[in-house]
C-alpha positions in Angstrom: -56.6 23.0 -12.2 -53.2 22.8 -13.5 -52.1 19.6 -15.5 -50.0 17.0 -13.8 -46.3 17.7 -14.1 -44.7 15.4 -16.6 -42.2 12.8 -15.3 -38.8 14.2 -16.0 -36.9 12.3 -18.7 -35.0 9.3 -17.8 -31.2 9.8 -18.1 -29.6 7.3 -20.4 -26.5 5.5 -19.2 -23.3 7.1 -20.2 -21.8 4.7 -22.8 -18.7 4.7 -24.6 -16.7 2.9 -27.1 -12.9 3.0 -27.4 -10.2 2.3 -29.6 -8.8 -1.4 -30.1 -5.6 -0.6 -28.2 -7.4 0.9 -25.4 -9.7 -2.2 -25.4 -6.4 -4.4 -24.8 -5.2 -1.9 -22.4 -8.4 -2.2 -20.2 -8.5 -5.9 -20.4 -5.1 -6.1 -19.3 -6.3 -4.6 -16.0 -5.0 -0.9 -16.3 -7.4 1.3 -14.2 -7.1 4.7 -16.5 -8.8 5.5 -19.9 -7.5 8.6 -21.4 -9.5 11.0 -23.6 -7.9 10.3 -26.7 -8.7 6.5 -26.5 -12.7 7.3 -26.8 -14.0 7.3 -30.1 -17.7 7.6 -29.3 -20.0 8.7 -26.4 -23.8 8.6 -26.8 -23.9 11.8 -24.7 -22.0 14.1 -22.9 -21.0 12.7 -19.4 -21.3 14.5 -16.2 -18.4 14.5 -13.4 -18.6 11.3 -11.2 -21.3 9.5 -13.1 -20.7 5.9 -14.0 -19.4 5.5 -17.6 -20.0 2.0 -19.2 -17.4 0.9 -21.8 -18.3 -1.3 -24.6 -15.9 -3.4 -26.9 -16.4 -3.5 -30.7 -18.7 -6.2 -30.6 -20.9 -4.1 -28.3 -20.3 -6.4 -25.2 -19.9 -5.0 -21.9 -15.9 -4.4 -21.2 -15.7 -2.4 -17.9 -17.5 0.6 -15.8 -15.8 3.7 -14.2 -15.9 6.9 -12.9 -16.3 9.8 -15.7 -14.5 13.0 -15.4 -15.0 15.3 -18.5 -12.3 17.6 -17.3 -9.3 15.5 -17.0 -7.0 13.9 -19.7 -7.8 10.6 -17.3 -11.5 10.7 -18.8 -12.5 7.2 -16.8 -11.1 5.8 -13.9 -12.1 2.1 -14.2 -13.8 0.5 -11.2 -14.7 -3.0 -12.7 -13.8 -4.7 -15.6 -14.9 -8.2 -16.9 -18.5 -9.4 -16.4 -21.2 -6.8 -15.9 -21.6 -5.6 -12.3 -24.1 -3.7 -10.5 -22.2 -0.6 -8.8 -24.4 -0.1 -5.9 -24.2 0.7 -2.0 -23.5 -3.2 -1.5 -20.8 -3.0 -4.2 -19.2 -0.2 -2.7 -19.5 -1.6 0.9 -17.7 -4.9 -0.3 -15.0 -3.0 -2.1 -14.0 -1.3 1.1 -14.3 -4.3 3.2 -11.7 -5.9 0.9 -9.3 -3.0 1.5 -9.7 -3.2 5.3 -9.4 -6.8 5.2 -5.8 -6.4 3.6 -4.5 -4.5 6.3 -6.5 -6.0 9.2 -3.2 -8.3 10.4 -0.6 -5.8 9.4 -0.6 -3.5 12.6 -0.9 -3.8 16.4 -1.8 -1.1 19.0 1.9 0.2 18.5 1.1 1.6 15.0 -2.0 3.8 14.6 -0.9 5.6 11.5 -1.2 3.9 8.1 -2.9 3.9 4.7 -6.5 2.3 4.6 -7.0 2.8 0.9 -4.5 3.2 -1.7 -6.4 4.4 -4.8 -6.3 2.4 -7.8 -4.4 -0.5 -6.5 -7.1 -1.0 -3.6 -9.9 -0.4 -6.3 -10.6 3.1 -5.4 -9.3 5.2 -8.3 -8.0 8.6 -7.4 -8.8 8.4 -3.7 -6.7 7.4 -0.8 -7.8 7.3 2.9 -5.2 7.4 5.8 -5.7 6.8 9.5 -3.8 8.7 12.0 -5.2 7.5 15.5 -8.9 8.5 15.4 -8.6 10.7 12.7 -9.2 9.7 9.0 -7.7 12.0 6.1 -9.6 11.2 2.9 -7.7 12.7 -0.2 -9.1 12.9 -3.5 -7.2 13.6 -6.8 -10.0 13.6 -9.2 -13.2 15.9 -9.3 -15.3 12.5 -10.1 -15.3 11.9 -6.5 -16.8 15.3 -5.6 -20.5 14.3 -6.2 -20.1 11.1 -4.2 -18.6 12.6 -0.9 -21.6 12.3 1.2 -22.3 8.5 0.1 -18.6 7.4 0.8 -18.2 9.5 4.2 -21.5 7.8 5.4 -19.7 4.4 4.5 -16.4 5.1 6.1 -18.3 6.3 9.2 -20.3 3.2 9.4 -17.2 0.7 8.8 -14.2 2.5 10.3 -14.4 3.8 13.8 -13.2 7.4 13.9 -13.7 10.9 15.7 -13.4 13.0 12.5 -12.9 12.7 8.8 -10.7 15.2 7.0 -11.0 16.3 3.3 -7.8 16.9 1.2 -8.0 17.9 -2.2 -5.4 17.6 -5.0 -4.5 21.3 -6.2 -5.8 20.7 -9.6 -9.5 19.9 -8.3 -9.7 22.8 -5.6 -11.2 25.4 -7.8 -14.1 23.3 -9.1 -14.6 21.6 -5.8 -15.1 25.1 -4.2 -17.4 26.7 -6.8 -19.6 23.7 -7.9 -19.4 21.5 -4.7 -18.9 24.1 -1.7 -16.0 21.8 -1.0 -12.5 22.9 0.1 -9.1 21.4 1.1 -9.0 20.9 4.9 -12.6 20.8 5.3 -14.2 18.6 8.2 -16.5 16.0 6.8 -17.3 14.5 10.4 -16.6 15.5 13.8 -14.8 18.4 15.2 -11.6 20.1 13.8 -8.4 19.0 15.9 -7.0 21.7 18.1 -3.5 21.3 16.4 -1.5 18.8 14.7 -2.9 14.9 15.0 -0.4 12.7 17.3 -0.5 9.3 16.2 2.0 6.1 17.0 4.3 4.1 14.3 6.0 1.2 15.8 5.6 2.9 19.1 7.3 6.2 17.9 5.0 9.4 18.2 4.6 11.5 15.4 2.5 14.6 14.6 0.3 14.9 11.3 -0.7 18.2 10.0 -3.8 16.6 8.6 -5.4 20.1 7.8 -2.8 21.6 5.8 0.5 19.3 5.6 2.3 17.5 2.8 0.3 14.5 1.5 -2.4 13.8 4.0 0.0 15.3 6.8 2.8 12.8 7.1 4.8 10.4 4.7 3.4 7.2 5.9 4.8 5.1 3.0 8.5 5.5 4.3 7.7 3.4 7.4 9.8 0.3 6.7 12.7 2.4 5.7 12.6 4.3 8.9 12.7 0.9 10.6 15.7 0.1 8.7 17.4 3.3 9.4 17.1 2.5 13.1 18.7 -0.8 12.9 21.6 0.9 11.2 22.1 3.9 13.1 23.7 2.7 16.3 27.0 4.8 17.4 26.7 6.6 13.9 26.4 10.4 13.1 23.4 10.8 10.9 22.6 13.4 8.1 18.8 13.6 7.1 18.7 15.7 4.2 15.4 16.9 2.9 14.4 15.8 6.3 10.7 17.3 6.5 9.3 16.4 10.1 12.3 14.2 10.8 10.9 10.9 10.5 14.0 9.2 9.8 16.0 11.1 12.5 13.9 10.1 15.4 14.2 6.5 14.5 17.9 6.5 14.1 17.8 8.5 17.6 15.9 5.7 19.0 18.6 3.2 17.2 21.3 4.7 19.4 22.7 7.5 16.8 25.3 9.5 18.3 23.9 12.9 16.8 21.2 13.5 14.1 21.3 16.7 11.6 18.1 17.8 9.8 18.7 19.5 6.8 15.5 21.4 5.2 14.8 24.4 3.4 11.5 24.9 5.0 11.9 26.3 8.8 8.2 24.9 9.4 9.4 21.3 8.7 12.4 21.7 10.9 10.1 23.1 13.7 8.1 20.0 13.1 11.0 17.9 13.6 12.0 19.5 16.9 8.6 18.9 17.9 8.6 15.2 17.0 11.8 14.7 18.9 10.4 16.2 21.9 7.4 13.7 21.6 9.9 10.9 21.9 12.1 11.8 24.6 10.7 8.8 26.7 13.1 6.7 24.6 16.6 6.7 26.0 18.2 6.9 22.6 16.2 10.3 21.7 16.8 11.6 25.0 20.8 11.3 24.6 21.1 11.9 20.9 22.4 15.1 19.9 19.8 16.9 17.5 20.5 19.6 15.3 19.0 21.4 12.5 20.0 23.3 9.6 17.8 25.3 7.0 19.3 25.3 3.8 19.0 24.1 0.3 20.0 20.7 0.3 22.1 20.5 -3.1 23.9 23.7 -2.1 24.9 22.7 1.5 25.9 19.2 0.4 28.2 20.8 -1.9 30.3 22.7 0.8 33.1 21.0 2.7 32.7 20.3 6.5 31.3 17.6 8.8 31.4 13.9 7.6 28.7 11.7 8.7 28.5 7.8 9.1 24.9 7.5 7.7 23.4 9.8 5.3 19.6 9.6 4.1 18.8 11.4 0.8 15.0 11.5 0.3 14.1 14.6 -1.8 10.8 15.4 -3.0 9.9 14.0 -6.6 12.3 15.4 -9.3 10.2 14.7 -12.1 6.7 15.9 -12.0 5.8 14.8 -15.5 7.5 12.1 -17.9 9.2 14.9 -20.0 11.2 15.6 -17.0 12.5 11.9 -16.5 16.0 12.4 -17.9 16.9 15.6 -16.0 15.7 13.9 -13.0 17.9 11.0 -13.4 21.1 13.4 -13.7 19.9 15.3 -10.8 19.7 12.0 -8.5 23.1 11.0 -9.8 24.6 14.4 -8.9 22.8 14.7 -5.4 24.2 11.2 -4.5 27.6 12.0 -5.5 27.3 15.1 -3.3 26.0 12.9 -0.5 28.7 10.1 -0.7 31.4 13.0 -0.7 29.9 13.4 3.0 30.3 10.0 4.1 32.8 9.1 6.7 34.7 5.8 6.1 32.4 2.9 6.6 29.5 5.2 6.2 26.1 3.9 4.8 24.3 6.0 2.3 20.4 5.7 2.1 19.1 7.2 -1.3 15.2 7.3 -1.9 13.0 8.6 -4.8 9.5 9.3 -4.8 9.3 10.0 -8.7 6.7 8.1 -10.5 8.2 9.0 -13.9 11.5 7.6 -13.0 11.6 4.0 -13.0 13.3 2.2 -10.2 15.7 0.5 -12.4 17.1 4.2 -13.7 17.0 5.3 -10.4 19.1 2.5 -8.9 21.4 2.7 -11.6 21.9 6.5 -11.1 22.9 6.2 -7.5 25.3 3.0 -8.3 26.6 5.3 -11.0 27.3 8.0 -8.4 29.1 5.5 -6.2 31.3 4.1 -8.9 32.4 7.8 -9.9 33.4 8.5 -6.2 36.3 5.9 -6.8 35.3 4.4 -3.3 34.5 0.8 -2.8 31.0 0.0 -2.0 28.6 -2.7 -1.4 25.0 -2.9 -2.1 22.9 -3.7 1.4 19.5 -3.9 -0.4 16.6 -2.1 -2.2 13.3 -1.5 -0.7 10.2 -0.4 -2.6 6.3 0.0 -1.6 5.1 -1.1 2.0 2.0 -3.6 2.1 -0.3 -0.6 2.9 0.8 1.4 -0.2 0.5 -1.5 -2.8 1.4 -0.6 -6.6 -1.0 -2.5 -8.8 0.0 -1.0 -12.1 3.2 0.6 -13.5 2.3 4.2 -12.8 1.8 3.4 -9.4 5.3 2.2 -8.7 6.8 5.5 -7.3 9.0 4.6 -4.2 12.3 3.1 -4.1 15.2 3.2 -1.9 18.6 1.7 -2.1 21.1 1.1 0.7 24.8 1.1 -0.1 27.9 1.2 2.2 31.3 2.2 1.7 33.7 0.2 3.8 36.8 2.0 5.4 
C-alpha cells in the first residue's frame, strides 16, 4: 500500500514593504505601486495574486493585484483598514460601479461605460455596454487568471447576450501563451454576425467590438457630440480625424448643411458612411450632404480650398509617453493653427485631446496660442472634460479635454 500523499505546502500570502515616499502616495489614494517603490518581498509573486502591502511599522497599508512583468507592479484594490477580498467583496465593488450609472441613461442610450478602471475600483479593466453586448478590455495580465471568476459575476449581475474580451497589445502574447486567451475572444454567448448596433441619444451607431479601436467605439465623446449637434444648424462642418463619423452624424441631425469626414483610414470612412445610413430616419441626416476625404489630416489642412463654419479636430493621442509631451504640445498648436485657417468668418473650432501625458492646461493654452497667432478675434465658449461614466479619479486618468472657440466675423 502506498503511503498517503502529503498535503501540499500552504502558500504564504505575498507580502510587500515599500519606500516611505510610496507609503505616502498609497495613503493618498493613488492606485498604482511601481516596481522601484518595492524594497522587500517575502517571495516571488505570481501574476494576478493578491499582494498585501505593509508599512514601516508592519501595519496593513493596502492590498492589490500583483503583476511581476509590469512597471506598475501592484494595482491597488483597497487601502486603509484590512479587508477580505472575496466573492462578496467583488460583487459589492461591481454593484457600486453599476449604481453610479443607474440614473444616467434612458432607453435612448444603450452604449456607455459600466466600469472605468481604477476610478471605479477595477484597476486596469474597463467594461463597456453596446446594447446587449458587453466588451471587457483588460490592460494588465493580472486579470487573466481571474477571467472566469469575473465573467461569471458580470453574467449574473448584468443582462447581456454576449461578453467579448479585448486585450491591450502589451499583454496579448502572454495571454495567448499562458492562458489561451486572445483579443476578440467570446467569453459568453455567440459571436456577433457583424458590427453591433447601439443607441446614443437615439442616434444609431455601429461598434466593431471584435477588432475595432478601444472597445469598438469612442464612448467618452458623447457629451461633446451633443454639444456639436447644438452648434451645427446652418453650418458647413469638417470632422478631421473623423474615425466612424460620430461628430458628423450628430451635426447632421442638428441641421448642418454639409459635413466632411476627413481620415487617413478608408475603413474608418466606410464605417462613417454606414453610420450615416443608419440614421437617415432623422430629417437632418437625410438632407445633409455627406462627403468623405481620405488623407493625412495635417497635410490636407495645410492646403487651400473650402472654408468651413464648424471644425472638429479630435486626433489620436499625440503623446504616448511623458517624454513626448513637449512635442505633442507643439503639434497641437500647429494642428489648431491649420484648423483656424480653414474657418470661415463666425466659425467655431472644437479642439480635443485624448493624450493623458498632456495636461488639460497645457493643451488649452496651446489652442489659445494658435488662436492668438491667427490675428483673429475669438471668444472661448467652454471647455469640457470627462463624462460621468468615464470618471477620472487620479491624475494619470485625466486624459480627455475639449475646448470650444468661436471666431466672430
